[in-house]
VEXVOSE-210957 format. One line per field, with one value per residue (C-alpha): residue number from 1; x, y, z. Coordinates in nm, 3 decimals, decimal comma, always signed. Layout:
BEGIN
num <- [NUM	...] $
u <- [X	...] $
v <- [Y	...] $
w <- [Z	...] $
***
This chain:
BEGIN
num <- [1	2	3	4	5	6	7	8	9	10	11	12	13	14	15	16	17	18	19	20	21	22	23	24	25	26	27	28	29	30	31	32	33	34	35	36	37	38	39	40	41	42	43	44	45	46	47	48	49	50	51	52	53	54	55	56	57	58	59	60	61	62	63	64	65	66	67	68	69	70	71	72	73	74	75	76	77	78	79	80	81	82	83	84	85	86	87	88	89	90	91	92	93	94	95	96	97	98	99	100	101	102	103	104	105	106	107	108	109	110	111	112	113	114	115	116	117	118	119	120	121	122	123	124	125	126	127	128	129	130	131	132	133	134	135	136	137	138	139	140	141	142	143	144	145	146	147	148	149	150	151	152	153	154	155	156	157	158	159	160	161	162	163	164	165	166	167	168	169	170	171	172	173	174	175	176	177	178	179	180	181	182	183	184	185	186	187	188	189	190	191	192	193	194	195	196	197	198	199	200	201	202	203	204	205	206	207	208	209	210	211	212	213	214	215	216	217	218	219	220	221	222	223	224	225	226	227	228	229	230	231	232	233	234	235	236	237	238	239	240	241	242	243	244	245	246	247	248	249	250	251	252	253	254	255	256	257	258	259	260	261	262	263	264	265	266	267	268	269	270	271	272	273	274	275	276	277	278	279	280	281	282	283	284	285	286	287	288	289	290	291	292	293	294	295	296	297	298	299	300	301	302	303	304	305	306	307	308	309	310	311	312	313	314	315	316	317	318	319	320	321	322	323	324	325	326	327	328	329	330	331	332	333	334	335	336	337	338	339	340	341	342	343	344	345	346	347	348	349	350	351	352	353	354	355	356	357	358	359	360	361	362	363	364	365	366	367	368	369	370	371	372	373	374	375	376	377	378	379	380	381	382	383	384	385	386	387	388	389	390	391	392	393	394	395	396	397	398	399	400	401	402	403	404	405	406	407	408	409	410	411	412	413	414	415	416	417	418	419	420	421	422	423	424	425	426	427	428	429	430	431	432	433	434	435	436	437	438	439	440	441	442	443	444	445	446	447	448	449	450	451	452	453	454	455	456	457	458	459	460	461	462	463	464	465	466	467	468	469	470	471	472	473	474	475	476	477	478	479	480	481	482	483	484	485	486	487	488	489	490	491	492	493	494	495	496	497	498	499	500	501	502	503	504	505	506	507	508	509	510	511	512	513	514	515	516	517	518	519	520	521	522	523	524	525	526	527	528	529	530	531	532	533	534	535	536	537	538	539	540	541	542	543	544	545	546	547	548	549	550	551	552	553	554	555	556	557	558	559	560	561	562	563	564	565	566	567	568	569	570	571	572	573	574	575	576	577	578	579	580	581	582	583	584	585	586	587	588	589	590	591	592	593	594	595	596	597	598	599	600	601	602	603	604	605	606	607	608	609	610] $
u <- [-0,355	-0,129	+0,163	+0,511	+0,773	+1,093	+1,405	+1,756	+1,880	+2,140	+1,858	+1,517	+1,312	+0,972	+0,909	+1,015	+0,775	+0,477	+0,548	+0,578	+0,249	+0,083	+0,196	+0,082	-0,274	-0,387	-0,342	-0,641	-0,626	-0,826	-0,556	-0,195	+0,101	+0,474	+0,758	+1,096	+1,398	+1,422	+1,710	+1,905	+1,688	+1,366	+1,079	+0,831	+0,520	+0,206	-0,098	-0,446	-0,755	-0,909	-0,737	-0,377	-0,480	-0,557	-0,199	-0,073	-0,280	-0,127	+0,221	+0,145	+0,006	+0,331	+0,549	+0,892	+0,960	+1,302	+1,487	+1,725	+1,556	+1,188	+0,909	+0,552	+0,242	-0,104	-0,327	-0,616	-0,791	-0,806	-0,778	-0,947	-1,125	-0,942	-0,857	-0,547	-0,460	-0,476	-0,285	+0,080	+0,362	+0,335	+0,600	+0,714	+0,915	+0,981	+1,263	+1,120	+0,882	+0,731	+0,503	+0,349	+0,165	+0,002	-0,152	-0,007	-0,216	-0,100	-0,137	-0,379	-0,136	+0,150	-0,060	-0,128	+0,242	+0,341	+0,072	+0,203	+0,546	+0,398	+0,376	+0,089	-0,101	-0,230	-0,420	-0,645	-0,411	-0,227	+0,078	+0,142	+0,243	+0,541	+0,685	+0,628	+0,795	+1,101	+1,125	+1,089	+1,382	+1,594	+1,496	+1,629	+1,964	+1,938	+2,077	+1,839	+1,893	+1,890	+1,566	+1,407	+1,517	+1,397	+1,063	+1,008	+1,078	+0,780	+0,534	+0,281	+0,125	+0,224	+0,372	+0,626	+0,789	+0,976	+1,143	+1,352	+1,532	+1,544	+1,887	+2,027	+1,944	+2,057	+1,926	+1,606	+1,546	+1,304	+1,166	+0,950	+0,739	+0,470	+0,377	+0,582	+0,878	+1,163	+1,471	+1,583	+1,925	+1,944	+2,205	+2,060	+1,960	+1,837	+1,473	+1,227	+0,883	+0,591	+0,653	+0,874	+0,611	+0,664	+1,030	+1,028	+1,096	+1,417	+1,547	+1,470	+1,733	+1,586	+1,624	+1,329	+1,332	+1,245	+1,041	+1,242	+1,476	+1,580	+1,732	+1,967	+1,944	+2,195	+2,318	+2,497	+2,459	+2,199	+2,282	+2,034	+2,033	+1,792	+1,647	+1,963	+2,187	+2,327	+2,402	+2,167	+2,262	+1,984	+2,008	+1,988	+1,734	+1,639	+1,269	+1,117	+0,863	+0,898	+0,763	+0,541	+0,364	+0,216	+0,079	-0,289	-0,240	-0,555	-0,794	-1,028	-0,948	-0,693	-0,976	-1,081	-0,720	-0,681	-1,003	-0,877	-0,532	-0,676	-0,619	-0,248	-0,235	-0,377	-0,117	+0,162	+0,036	+0,036	+0,371	+0,634	+0,389	+0,237	+0,349	+0,123	-0,037	+0,094	+0,122	+0,480	+0,489	+0,826	+0,658	+0,533	+0,885	+1,165	+0,996	+0,651	+0,647	+0,750	+0,497	+0,211	+0,272	+0,188	-0,083	-0,412	-0,605	-0,596	-0,683	-0,727	-0,690	-0,781	-0,979	-1,224	-1,189	-0,917	-1,159	-1,399	-1,120	-1,063	-1,431	-1,414	-1,103	-1,287	-1,520	-1,228	-1,025	-1,306	-1,418	-1,083	-1,100	-0,896	-1,069	-1,059	-1,165	-1,180	-1,188	-1,181	-0,836	-0,950	-1,193	-0,941	-0,750	-1,059	-1,089	-0,910	-0,965	-0,826	-0,530	-0,594	-0,325	-0,074	-0,263	-0,129	-0,218	-0,278	-0,270	-0,407	-0,326	-0,276	-0,032	+0,116	+0,093	-0,266	-0,218	-0,514	-0,380	-0,026	-0,154	-0,364	-0,065	+0,145	-0,138	-0,165	+0,207	+0,170	-0,116	+0,105	-0,021	+0,228	+0,320	+0,238	+0,182	+0,146	-0,038	+0,050	+0,111	+0,400	+0,746	+0,942	+0,617	+0,583	+0,348	+0,592	+0,886	+0,693	+0,574	+0,750	+0,594	+0,516	+0,322	+0,337	+0,031	+0,220	-0,082	+0,141	+0,071	-0,291	-0,363	-0,743	-0,858	-1,124	-0,931	-0,991	-0,691	-0,544	-0,864	-0,869	-0,503	-0,557	-0,827	-0,586	-0,321	-0,572	-0,686	-0,325	-0,312	-0,634	-0,502	-0,190	-0,402	-0,615	-0,296	-0,212	-0,552	-0,579	-0,958	-0,992	-1,132	-1,000	-0,817	-0,506	-0,440	-0,796	-0,764	-0,441	-0,608	-0,888	-0,637	-0,451	-0,777	-0,859	-0,681	-0,869	-1,196	-1,127	-1,065	-1,387	-1,588	-1,455	-1,628	-1,959	-1,876	-2,116	-2,413	-2,318	-2,280	-2,647	-2,760	-2,578	-2,826	-3,088	-2,893	-2,880	-3,143	-3,109	-2,970	-2,994	-2,924	-2,938	-2,696	-2,790	-2,599	-2,560	-2,270	-1,921	-2,064	-2,207	-1,864	-1,859	-2,195	-2,044	-1,753	-1,991	-2,189	-1,868	-1,745	-2,075	-2,088	-1,716	-1,711	-2,071	-2,187	-2,498	-2,594	-2,555	-2,589	-2,523	-2,721	-2,704	-3,011	-3,160	-3,176	-3,394	-3,718	-3,574	-3,577	-3,432	-3,744	-3,915	-3,692	-3,778	-3,982	-3,954	-3,704	-3,457	-3,242	-3,154	-2,834	-2,762	-2,501	-2,622	-2,353	-2,454	-2,404	-2,594	-2,750	-2,910	-3,265	-3,283	-3,149	-3,416	-3,675	-3,523	-3,534	-3,904	-3,960	-3,821	-4,020	-4,345	-4,304	-4,236	-3,859	-3,640	-3,360	-3,031	-2,884	-2,538	-2,588	-2,377	-2,503	-2,578	-2,839	-3,091	-3,213	-3,369	-3,490	-3,858	-4,068	-3,865	-3,577	-3,280	-3,027	-2,672	-2,521	-2,160	-1,971	-1,988	-1,681	-1,585	-1,734	-1,390	-1,298	-1,651	-1,617	-1,323	-1,513	-1,834	-1,631	-1,558	-1,911	-1,976	-1,661	-1,772	-2,121	-1,983	-1,747	-2,015	-2,267	-1,998	-1,932	-2,299	-2,312	-1,994	-1,808	-1,434	-1,378	-1,009	-1,016	-1,360	-1,441	-1,331	-1,143	-0,774	-0,583	-0,331	-0,500	-0,213	-0,408	-0,626] $
v <- [-0,187	+0,099	+0,169	+0,288	+0,455	+0,617	+0,742	+0,866	+1,018	+1,244	+1,451	+1,578	+1,286	+1,451	+1,303	+0,960	+0,982	+1,100	+0,849	+0,571	+0,664	+0,664	+0,308	+0,205	+0,334	-0,015	-0,134	+0,070	+0,386	+0,682	+0,941	+1,009	+1,213	+1,274	+1,427	+1,541	+1,674	+2,004	+2,127	+1,968	+1,946	+2,043	+1,849	+1,966	+1,752	+1,751	+1,529	+1,507	+1,289	+1,142	+1,048	+1,118	+1,412	+1,599	+1,553	+1,660	+1,979	+2,045	+1,998	+2,242	+2,498	+2,489	+2,590	+2,439	+2,147	+1,992	+1,739	+1,447	+1,227	+1,156	+0,912	+0,891	+0,684	+0,585	+0,503	+0,257	+0,367	+0,134	+0,347	+0,680	+0,813	+0,934	+1,290	+1,502	+1,459	+1,080	+1,061	+0,955	+1,050	+1,117	+1,342	+1,357	+1,637	+1,788	+1,534	+1,188	+1,115	+0,772	+0,578	+0,241	-0,041	-0,262	-0,252	-0,204	-0,430	-0,284	+0,081	+0,169	+0,049	+0,238	+0,552	+0,554	+0,506	+0,788	+1,023	+0,964	+1,067	+1,397	+1,307	+1,469	+1,302	+1,473	+1,181	+0,886	+0,635	+0,346	+0,444	+0,765	+0,569	+0,432	+0,765	+0,913	+0,616	+0,648	+1,020	+0,954	+0,710	+0,958	+1,239	+1,024	+0,983	+0,690	+0,724	+0,688	+0,316	+0,217	+0,408	+0,227	-0,115	-0,046	+0,078	-0,224	-0,453	-0,296	-0,339	-0,616	-0,674	-0,695	-0,393	-0,242	+0,091	+0,364	+0,616	+0,929	+1,164	+1,530	+1,558	+1,276	+1,351	+1,082	+0,800	+0,593	+0,308	+0,039	-0,238	-0,538	-0,763	-0,935	-0,670	-0,669	-0,437	-0,427	-0,215	-0,109	-0,019	+0,219	+0,431	+0,757	+0,640	+0,374	+0,310	+0,152	+0,037	-0,197	-0,361	-0,333	-0,149	+0,165	+0,193	+0,022	+0,353	+0,390	+0,034	-0,334	-0,441	-0,510	-0,692	-0,856	-0,787	-1,087	-1,081	-0,916	-0,733	-0,374	-0,200	+0,097	+0,266	+0,530	+0,656	+0,364	+0,136	-0,092	-0,271	-0,526	-0,643	-0,815	-0,670	-0,762	-0,582	-0,895	-0,860	-1,049	-1,161	-1,110	-1,184	-0,903	-0,987	-0,855	-0,805	-0,916	-0,636	-0,362	-0,009	-0,043	-0,342	-0,098	+0,133	+0,138	+0,178	+0,249	+0,103	+0,312	+0,122	-0,130	-0,374	-0,359	-0,410	-0,706	-0,871	-0,857	-0,986	-1,313	-1,516	-1,434	-1,485	-1,837	-1,913	-1,786	-1,995	-2,311	-2,247	-2,496	-2,684	-2,926	-3,148	-3,274	-3,522	-3,470	-3,219	-3,183	-3,236	-3,063	-2,730	-2,736	-2,784	-3,037	-3,223	-3,224	-3,585	-3,719	-3,502	-3,566	-3,942	-3,955	-3,687	-3,830	-3,510	-3,148	-2,843	-2,519	-2,186	-1,856	-1,532	-1,351	-1,427	-1,684	-1,866	-1,901	-2,051	-2,302	-2,397	-2,476	-2,685	-2,890	-3,019	-3,101	-3,274	-3,476	-3,588	-3,767	-3,919	-3,669	-3,557	-3,178	-2,917	-2,545	-2,284	-1,907	-1,845	-1,613	-1,880	-2,164	-2,025	-1,968	-2,321	-2,645	-2,921	-3,266	-3,285	-3,519	-3,773	-3,675	-3,355	-3,100	-2,740	-2,533	-2,157	-1,924	-1,553	-1,304	-1,089	-1,354	-1,101	-1,155	-1,166	-1,396	-1,654	-1,628	-1,668	-1,970	-2,135	-2,085	-2,230	-2,533	-2,597	-2,566	-2,819	-3,071	-3,059	-3,251	-3,023	-2,688	-2,554	-2,186	-2,078	-1,713	-1,433	-1,255	-1,412	-1,336	-1,279	-1,407	-1,689	-1,815	-1,802	-1,986	-2,278	-2,599	-2,621	-2,324	-2,265	-1,910	-1,806	-1,567	-1,338	-1,031	-0,715	-0,685	-0,327	-0,326	-0,404	-0,644	-0,951	-1,090	-1,247	-1,359	-1,556	-1,718	-1,818	-1,959	-2,180	-2,295	-2,375	-2,570	-2,761	-2,870	-2,990	-3,188	-3,359	-3,469	-3,602	-3,798	-3,960	-4,072	-4,241	-4,565	-4,558	-4,217	-4,223	-3,880	-3,889	-3,677	-3,629	-3,502	-3,270	-3,126	-3,071	-2,880	-2,660	-2,590	-2,471	-2,254	-1,929	-1,926	-1,997	-1,705	-1,473	-1,578	-1,529	-1,174	-1,102	-1,107	-0,765	-0,563	-0,784	-0,768	-0,390	-0,370	-0,599	-0,385	-0,103	-0,305	-0,249	+0,129	+0,186	-0,141	-0,177	-0,556	-0,865	-1,241	-1,490	-1,857	-2,168	-2,536	-2,767	-2,653	-2,328	-2,217	-2,072	-1,893	-1,735	-1,633	-1,473	-1,294	-1,152	-1,045	-0,860	-0,676	-0,563	-0,473	-0,227	-0,115	-0,116	-0,312	-0,551	-0,893	-1,240	-1,584	-1,894	-2,255	-2,269	-2,558	-2,327	-2,077	-2,218	-2,221	-1,846	-1,628	-1,672	-1,428	-1,153	-1,214	-0,948	-0,735	-0,503	-0,781	-0,891	-1,260	-1,371	-1,736	-1,944	-2,252	-2,494	-2,803	-3,049	-3,300	-3,021	-2,846	-2,983	-2,893	-2,545	-2,499	-2,573	-2,305	-2,059	-2,124	-2,073	-1,722	-1,644	-1,764	-1,494	-1,210	-1,214	-1,104	-1,344	-1,298	-1,637	-1,701	-2,039	-2,294	-2,288	-2,661	-2,610	-2,487	-2,224	-1,926	-1,581	-1,525	-1,316	-1,225	-1,442	-1,305	-1,566	-1,491	-1,792	-1,889	-2,120	-2,474	-2,593	-2,905	-2,923	-2,933	-2,582	-2,438	-2,268	-2,066	-1,960	-1,868	-1,636	-1,401	-1,269	-1,213	-1,000	-0,799	-0,753	-0,615	-0,384	-0,235	-0,192	-0,003	+0,214	+0,306	+0,385	+0,595	+0,430	+0,421	+0,088	+0,032	+0,161	+0,086	+0,257	+0,098	-0,188	-0,275	-0,492	-0,639	-0,702	-0,697	-0,653	-0,910] $
w <- [+1,263	+1,376	+1,145	+1,239	+1,021	+1,146	+0,972	+1,038	+0,715	+0,559	+0,409	+0,520	+0,656	+0,610	+0,261	+0,390	+0,684	+0,479	+0,202	+0,457	+0,620	+0,278	+0,216	+0,565	+0,515	+0,413	+0,772	+0,885	+1,100	+1,224	+1,301	+1,214	+1,327	+1,301	+1,499	+1,367	+1,551	+1,365	+1,580	+1,868	+2,176	+1,999	+1,835	+1,578	+1,617	+1,402	+1,457	+1,307	+1,344	+1,030	+0,708	+0,620	+0,405	+0,729	+0,848	+0,506	+0,537	+0,878	+0,730	+0,448	+0,692	+0,895	+0,603	+0,558	+0,791	+0,800	+1,012	+0,974	+1,237	+1,284	+1,359	+1,231	+1,297	+1,182	+1,480	+1,503	+1,820	+2,119	+2,434	+2,373	+2,062	+1,749	+1,852	+1,806	+2,176	+2,148	+1,819	+1,819	+1,858	+2,229	+2,387	+2,748	+2,906	+2,565	+2,527	+2,442	+2,153	+2,100	+1,864	+1,948	+1,774	+2,034	+2,379	+2,727	+2,946	+3,278	+3,173	+3,453	+3,718	+3,553	+3,511	+3,885	+3,961	+3,727	+3,858	+4,208	+4,078	+3,958	+3,586	+3,395	+3,112	+2,801	+2,644	+2,723	+2,558	+2,713	+2,505	+2,695	+3,004	+2,809	+2,704	+3,050	+3,214	+2,990	+3,065	+3,439	+3,435	+3,239	+3,474	+3,758	+3,585	+3,342	+2,992	+2,695	+2,628	+2,996	+3,046	+2,750	+2,877	+3,230	+3,100	+2,875	+3,167	+3,344	+3,057	+3,004	+2,663	+2,298	+2,124	+1,886	+1,971	+1,792	+2,025	+1,969	+2,208	+2,111	+2,273	+2,056	+1,690	+1,451	+1,670	+1,698	+1,939	+1,827	+2,045	+1,968	+2,183	+1,977	+1,720	+1,397	+1,351	+1,099	+1,046	+0,698	+0,565	+0,270	+0,097	+0,232	+0,577	+0,817	+0,891	+1,132	+1,019	+1,076	+0,739	+0,433	+0,228	+0,436	+0,336	-0,005	-0,185	+0,017	+0,047	-0,008	+0,250	+0,593	+0,925	+1,099	+1,472	+1,687	+2,007	+2,281	+2,041	+2,100	+1,800	+1,839	+1,498	+1,392	+1,057	+0,893	+1,196	+1,353	+1,678	+1,813	+2,174	+2,409	+2,727	+2,916	+2,666	+2,502	+2,130	+1,897	+1,545	+1,291	+0,920	+0,666	+0,397	+0,055	-0,018	-0,348	-0,319	-0,579	-0,540	-0,848	-0,690	-0,439	-0,708	-0,800	-1,175	-1,377	-1,121	-0,908	-0,589	-0,470	-0,404	-0,768	-0,875	-0,644	-0,760	-1,117	-1,018	-0,892	-1,207	-1,197	-0,821	-0,862	-1,130	-0,905	-0,613	-0,827	-0,995	-0,886	-0,664	-0,918	-1,203	-1,479	-1,241	-0,888	-0,603	-0,485	-0,110	-0,086	-0,161	+0,201	+0,339	+0,355	+0,643	+0,481	+0,363	+0,704	+0,887	+0,645	+0,655	+1,025	+1,035	+1,162	+1,233	+1,120	+1,330	+1,133	+1,316	+1,153	+1,180	+0,955	+0,586	+0,655	+0,885	+0,593	+0,384	+0,663	+0,663	+0,292	+0,352	+0,614	+0,341	+0,112	+0,380	+0,532	+0,186	+0,153	+0,499	+0,701	+1,023	+1,045	+1,295	+1,219	+1,490	+1,519	+1,660	+1,938	+2,061	+2,048	+2,346	+2,558	+2,696	+2,770	+2,518	+2,436	+2,199	+1,905	+1,827	+1,555	+1,481	+1,232	+1,320	+1,006	+1,068	+0,801	+0,778	+0,499	+0,697	+0,922	+1,207	+1,322	+1,697	+1,768	+1,523	+1,659	+2,014	+1,913	+1,746	+2,060	+2,269	+2,040	+2,081	+2,458	+2,447	+2,267	+1,910	+1,701	+1,410	+1,250	+0,899	+0,808	+0,493	+0,455	+0,207	+0,381	+0,405	+0,721	+0,911	+1,266	+1,165	+0,903	+1,141	+1,414	+1,198	+1,092	+0,747	+0,524	+0,205	+0,074	-0,125	-0,358	-0,385	-0,397	-0,194	-0,085	+0,012	+0,036	+0,390	+0,258	+0,149	-0,201	-0,371	-0,038	+0,028	-0,315	-0,295	+0,054	-0,096	-0,367	-0,106	+0,103	-0,205	-0,260	+0,100	+0,062	-0,253	-0,065	+0,221	-0,028	-0,156	+0,198	+0,238	+0,040	+0,073	-0,093	-0,446	-0,544	-0,877	-0,829	-1,200	-1,256	-0,957	-1,098	-1,435	-1,264	-1,084	-1,407	-1,562	-1,261	-1,366	-1,697	-1,516	-1,282	-1,576	-1,753	-1,433	-1,401	-1,734	-1,543	-1,399	-1,622	-1,526	-1,157	-1,180	-1,286	-1,006	-0,751	-0,823	-0,639	-0,316	-0,347	-0,077	+0,112	+0,461	+0,503	+0,292	+0,337	+0,180	+0,137	+0,030	+0,115	+0,187	+0,089	-0,047	+0,287	+0,386	+0,049	+0,136	+0,471	+0,287	+0,049	+0,341	+0,514	+0,204	+0,164	+0,527	+0,538	+0,252	+0,190	+0,555	+0,454	+0,732	+0,572	+0,721	+0,574	+0,658	+0,559	+0,335	+0,531	+0,834	+0,649	+0,792	+1,144	+1,187	+0,908	+0,691	+0,927	+0,785	+0,421	+0,244	-0,068	+0,103	+0,196	-0,101	-0,082	-0,255	-0,321	-0,498	-0,684	-0,797	-0,990	-0,707	-0,495	-0,288	-0,585	-0,556	-0,187	-0,264	-0,532	-0,264	-0,040	-0,329	-0,374	+0,000	-0,039	-0,356	-0,196	+0,069	-0,171	-0,132	-0,420	-0,506	-0,685	-0,769	-0,910	-1,076	-1,258	-1,617	-1,596	-1,322	-1,581	-1,339	-1,519	-1,424	-1,346	-1,108	-0,798	-0,921	-1,111	-1,225	-1,335	-1,504	-1,439	-1,671	-1,540	-1,350	-1,159	-0,810	-0,644	-0,758	-0,770	-0,427	-0,559	-0,869	-0,687	-0,464	-0,756	-0,829	-0,460	-0,440	-0,743	-0,598	-0,273	-0,460	-0,684	-0,401	-0,210	-0,516	-0,532	-0,161	-0,180	+0,107	+0,159	-0,016	+0,049	+0,406	+0,551	+0,878	+1,205	+1,035	+1,006	+0,762	+1,001	+1,335	+1,582	+1,907	+2,082] $
***
């Protein structure tokens, strides 16, 4: 969601701000803006709805813009539509400019208070109450920092702020409550941003702000305090991210690049975690063996694509005797429920900043769940810092909003967990050495499956004029069908739904006709014969089927049935492999329809509001 970049530099900050916004586009946004102190006591602010190119046009139209201090923002609309007036930064009294990622829950109450004080509002946003409140405190005699602290004490909600005062060039105040925020230290300046990618061209040295931190950022100096003004010690860290990792290379879209990076991502996720015949428990953390030994239940919390990964894991875990529940994180907090004995909470998130997942983890701790494990792609994220055990997926930067390699590596991580849990259960018949062999073969199987792209590209033509699609599967592959439907709807805007194939006759069959493509995955497993029956139910009603089938199923193309054979793999890793063609199908349908593949409308990569 919303992205923040700010800089105090010894040279013009405009290129830093625009470059930072470019690298924050992946988060999802519908307007952008920037403000620089171009002379003491005076801001130059530019804002534009739409894509970043519109802001760049506004910058070009204004001629030379220069300043040593500035803030910039990409906005994902919550309160008020994406218009220039609602875009950030917001300015109050010509003195205070502010950008925000998050939501102010008590904004209506504060707006009334400020209106009664004679303050005027220029936007429909909740954010404008913050900047007006800071200005009001300063107008009544508070200094800049005191006004910020007093204002924050009045706010309810989760947010990250970047604030500048036109009368104090060379200074930015950052504040965090909930939403992610980091400070960077470079040779040419100091920076404030939503994540390291925004400032990676300037520095790899950064400080993660904790909840409640207020950072006073000046040239060559960062001082961090809490709301009461007490100094806080925060470690300075060095990011492994390199600028070239954020580049698109020869690919048309980041999503395409990330699909084709999945073989390497799987290898990186497995590296150092397995021996020739064993999963190393220590890769989950120094306390992993002790915690796993007493784990009797697992509760998985996740959202979106990560939720689908959790559903696959439920099959793996329960097949080795470990009871497992999977819940959408935002629903987990909506009710009271019993706390299972010795339950391990597993939280899944690509960014580690998904607010619903973070809130659900906090709620689980409050309810007395025994231990926590984070499976995540971003070190130093909130989810990682708030969990006892950690397994990083090592997928590398994922820029496309529609997750691909993060999903596949989450599945790999969850497979490792299920193998360990099988080891703990003496009644499990899973052969650990065989499971490790299958995982070692997985990167090569991913690469060979990617070779199906030309055939899938042809199939995608069938969706050119379609507005609806149905996805069918059984058993452990039902969540994979759900993920395939999600990918198609996310990036091509085709309405797609997934059903457990046995449910076809209980309603969805009414939708089947020659204009409704039906996509199915057909692994060579115990559910195959029943799935074949479901396929025939669709064909008998004139439906047109596209089936991705394990080559050992002996399924073949015929009238209203197009089969794409996938090299046979072991059933334990088949869900990972069957994910690949569904990703490619969604990508090529979106290409045909001409949608914005990397930044689909209305969506955000890092969902930091509830």
